[in-house]
C-alpha positions in Angstrom: -10.5 -48.5 15.8 -7.3 -49.4 17.9 -5.7 -47.3 20.4 -2.8 -46.6 18.0 -5.0 -45.7 15.1 -7.0 -43.2 17.3 -3.8 -41.6 18.5 -2.7 -41.2 14.8 -5.9 -39.7 13.9 -5.5 -37.2 16.8 -2.2 -36.3 16.1 -3.3 -35.5 12.6 -6.1 -33.3 13.7 -3.7 -31.4 16.0 -1.3 -31.0 13.0 -4.1 -29.7 10.9 -5.2 -27.3 13.6 -1.8 -25.7 14.0 -1.4 -25.2 10.1 -4.9 -23.7 9.8 -5.1 -20.1 8.4 -5.1 -17.2 11.0 -3.7 -18.9 13.9 -1.2 -17.1 16.2 1.8 -19.1 14.9 1.7 -16.8 11.7 3.0 -14.0 14.2 5.4 -13.6 17.1 5.0 -11.9 20.2 3.5 -8.5 20.3 5.7 -5.8 21.4 4.7 -2.3 22.9 6.5 0.3 21.2 5.0 3.4 23.2 1.6 4.0 24.7 -0.9 3.0 22.1 1.7 1.8 19.7 2.7 -1.8 19.1 4.5 -4.1 16.7 4.7 -7.7 15.8 7.0 -9.7 13.6 5.5 -12.1 11.2 6.7 -15.5 9.9 7.8 -13.9 6.9 10.1 -12.1 9.0 8.3 -8.8 8.2 6.7 -6.5 10.8 3.2 -5.5 11.2 2.3 -2.7 13.4 -0.8 -0.7 14.9 -1.6 2.3 16.8 -4.6 4.0 18.5 -6.2 7.0 16.7 -9.1 8.1 18.9 -11.8 5.2 19.2 -10.1 3.7 16.1 -6.9 1.9 14.9 -4.6 2.4 12.1 -2.4 -0.6 10.9 1.2 -0.2 9.6 1.8 -3.1 6.9 -0.5 -6.3 6.8 1.9 -9.3 6.5 2.9 -11.6 3.5 -0.6 -13.6 3.2 -4.1 -13.5 4.1 -3.7 -15.8 6.9 -1.1 -13.7 8.4 -3.4 -10.5 7.9 -6.0 -12.3 9.7 -3.7 -13.2 12.6 -2.7 -9.8 12.9 -6.2 -8.6 13.1 -6.9 -11.0 15.8 -3.8 -9.5 17.7 -5.0 -6.1 17.3 -8.3 -7.1 18.7 -6.8 -8.8 21.8 -4.6 -5.7 22.5 -7.0 -2.7 21.5 -10.4 -4.0 20.9 -11.1 -1.3 18.4 -12.0 -1.4 14.7 -9.1 -0.8 12.2 -10.1 2.5 10.1 -6.9 2.5 8.1 -4.1 0.2 7.1 -0.8 2.1 5.7 1.4 0.0 3.5 4.8 1.2 3.4 5.6 -0.3 -0.1 4.1 -2.7 -2.4 6.2 -5.8 -1.7 4.3 -9.0 -1.0 6.1 -9.6 2.5 4.2 -6.2 3.5 1.2 -6.2 1.5 -0.3 -9.6 0.5 -2.0 -9.8 4.0 -4.4 -6.9 3.1 -7.6 -8.9 2.1 -8.7 -9.5 5.6 -8.1 -5.8 6.5 -10.1 -4.2 3.6 -12.8 -7.2 4.3 -13.3 -5.9 7.8 -13.8 -2.3 6.6 -10.2 -0.7 6.7 -9.1 1.5 4.1 -5.8 1.5 2.3 -3.2 4.3 2.5 -0.4 4.2 0.2 1.9 6.0 -2.1 0.3 6.8 -5.5 3.2 4.8 -7.4 2.1 1.7 -5.2 -1.7 2.1 -5.9 -2.2 -0.1 -8.9 0.2 -3.0 -7.6 -2.0 -2.9 -4.3 -5.6 -2.5 -5.9 -4.8 -5.9 -7.6 -4.5 -7.7 -4.3 -8.0 -6.6 -3.0 -11.2 -8.3 -3.9 -13.0 -5.9 -6.5 -16.1 -5.6 -4.6 -14.3 -4.6 -1.4 -12.2 -2.2 -3.2 -15.3 -0.5 -4.7 -16.8 0.0 -1.4 -13.6 1.5 0.1 -11.1 2.4 -2.6 -7.5 3.2 -1.8 -6.3 6.5 -0.3 -3.1 7.3 -2.5 -0.9 10.2 -1.3 1.9 12.1 -3.4 3.9 13.5 -0.5 2.4 13.4 3.1 -0.8 12.8 5.1 -1.2 13.7 8.6 -3.4 12.1 11.0 -4.6 13.8 14.3 -6.8 12.6 17.1 -6.7 14.2 20.4 -3.1 14.1 21.6 -2.1 11.8 19.0 -0.3 12.9 15.9 1.0 10.6 13.1 2.7 12.0 9.9 3.0 9.9 6.9 5.7 10.7 4.5 7.0 9.9 1.1 10.5 11.4 0.8 11.4 10.1 -2.7 12.4 6.5 -4.2 14.9 4.6 -2.1 14.0 0.8 -1.6 11.1 1.1 -4.0 9.7 4.0 -5.7 6.7 4.2 -3.3 8.3 4.1 0.2 6.3 5.6 3.0 7.4 6.2 6.4 5.2 7.0 9.5 6.6 9.4 12.2 5.1 10.3 15.7 6.8 13.5 16.8 5.7 13.1 20.4 6.8 9.6 20.9 9.7 10.1 18.8 9.0 7.0 17.0 9.8 6.2 13.3 8.3 3.2 11.5 10.7 3.1 8.5 9.4 0.4 6.1 12.4 -1.2 4.4 14.0 2.2 3.9 15.9 1.5 7.3 16.6 -1.8 9.0 18.0 -3.0 12.0 20.7 -5.8 12.4 20.5 -6.7 8.7 21.9 -5.5 5.4 19.1 -3.4 3.1 17.9 -5.2 0.1 18.6 -3.1 -2.7 17.9 -5.2 -5.7 14.1 -4.2 -6.1 13.3 -3.3 -9.9 12.5 0.4 -8.9 15.3 0.9 -6.5 16.9 4.2 -6.3 20.4 3.7 -4.7 21.3 7.1 -4.9 17.7 8.4 -3.8 18.0 6.1 -0.8 21.0 8.1 0.5 19.0 11.4 0.2 15.8 10.1 2.0 18.0 8.5 4.8 19.7 12.0 5.1 16.3 13.6 5.4 15.0 11.0 8.0 18.2 11.9 10.2 16.9 15.3 10.7 13.9 14.1 12.6 13.9 13.9 16.3 13.8 9.9 16.5 14.6 7.8 19.7 13.2 4.6 18.4 13.0 3.1 14.7 10.7 0.3 14.1 11.9 -1.2 10.7 10.1 -3.2 8.0 12.2 -6.3 9.2 14.4 -6.9 12.6 14.1 -5.7 15.9 13.2 -2.1 17.3 16.4 0.1 17.0 17.5 3.6 17.8 18.5 6.4 15.7 21.7 4.7 15.1 19.9 2.5 12.9 19.6 5.3 10.4 23.3 6.0 10.5 24.2 2.1 10.0 21.7 1.9 7.0 23.0 5.2 5.6 26.6 4.1 5.7 25.8 0.7 4.0 23.9 2.3 1.3 26.7 5.0 0.6 29.4 2.2 0.6 27.2 0.2 -1.9 26.9 3.1 -4.0 30.5 4.1 -4.1 31.7 0.4 -4.7 29.3 0.3 -7.4 30.5 3.7 -9.1 33.9 2.4 -9.0 33.1 -0.9 -10.3 31.3 0.7 -13.3 34.3 3.3 -13.9 36.5 0.3 -14.1 34.1 -1.4 -16.4 34.1 -4.6 -14.1 32.1 -7.3 -15.6 29.2 -8.5 -13.6 30.7 -12.3 -13.8 33.8 -10.8 -12.3 32.3 -8.6 -9.7 32.7 -11.0 -6.6 36.4 -11.6 -7.4 37.0 -7.6 -7.7 35.1 -6.9 -4.6 37.6 -9.4 -2.5 40.6 -7.4 -3.7 42.3 -5.7 -0.8 42.6 -2.3 -2.5 39.0 -1.8 -2.0 39.6 -1.7 1.9 36.7 -4.2 2.7 37.0 -6.0 5.9 37.4 -9.8 5.9 34.0 -11.4 5.8 32.1 -8.1 4.4 32.0 -9.5 1.0 28.8 -11.5 1.4 26.5 -12.5 -1.4 24.1 -9.9 -0.3 26.7 -7.1 -0.8 27.7 -8.5 -4.1 24.0 -8.6 -5.4 23.4 -5.1 -3.9 26.6 -3.5 -5.6 25.4 -5.3 -9.0 22.1 -3.9 -8.5 23.4 -0.6 -7.8 25.8 -0.8 -11.0 22.6 -1.6 -13.1 20.6 1.5 -11.7 23.6 3.7 -12.2 24.2 2.7 -15.9 20.4 2.8 -16.4 20.4 6.4 -15.3 23.4 7.2 -17.6 21.3 5.8 -20.4 18.6 7.7 -19.8 20.2 10.9 -19.4 19.8 12.6 -22.8 23.0 14.2 -24.5 22.8 18.0 -24.3 22.0 19.8 -27.5 24.9 21.5 -29.2 24.7 25.5 -28.7 23.8 27.3 -31.3 26.3 29.6 -32.8 26.1 33.1 -32.0 26.7 35.6 -34.6 29.7 37.9 -34.0 27.5 40.8 -35.3 23.8 41.5 -35.7 22.6 40.9 -39.1 22.4 44.2 -40.9 18.7 45.4 -41.6 17.9 45.4 -45.2 17.3 48.9 -46.9 14.2 49.4 -48.6 
């Protein structure tokens, strides 16, 4: 073999090693959020996080594929060196949940909302699922160990109909999933999105004492991230309601949103905004179609019917 050929083989082997599943290239640099709480961004742009709970670890989201899930597990062992007892899935979208398999195979139990359970169960090997099952909650679940308190809440449908958030009251840290993002527009086009419900959920989150927000995508933010997301979702809903009231066809929506009477700043009408307004219109129209027409009231007689004489 020539020296050039040997060099080519060596480079090829390096490329294969770099692309092999489970390598740290699947995730970025681990960030410490607070004592015993960490987060990392995956190469699918979603965040995966974890925190200590006594002698065990609880993960939040698993990445977008098994290789990413494995890489996250490796980072957890590097930072903590303790077994993962639970993995909380904030919602059932693939970029947060398709890395579940390595977690379950290692013995972790899945925590999710009941509306997400069926979709997540399909991502887990049946044998592993039979061993651990899924822990599905309807409203809230509290985890305690020593000084650590973690509250898992379902506050209603928003980004999906199964959104969970995780709140640490002592550390004033909120893991918001995709309900609140930092530095990017919310994605309001999920089939099960509830745009008006989203406003309500953000309003309830704003009542918490929060110093840091760790979103499902983006950098760590502050409680201002809640206000920014709320403002965006509310504006989208207002635009959708107006477009629906004007009977604007979907193919003319982009042009209508560019009209100056709407008061949108130059450059604000992005493809994301147009798509989100369109999705909110569809959700609004779908809700109207599902609302039953009230039954007509039964006529009230002016006088009580006379009793028949026997």
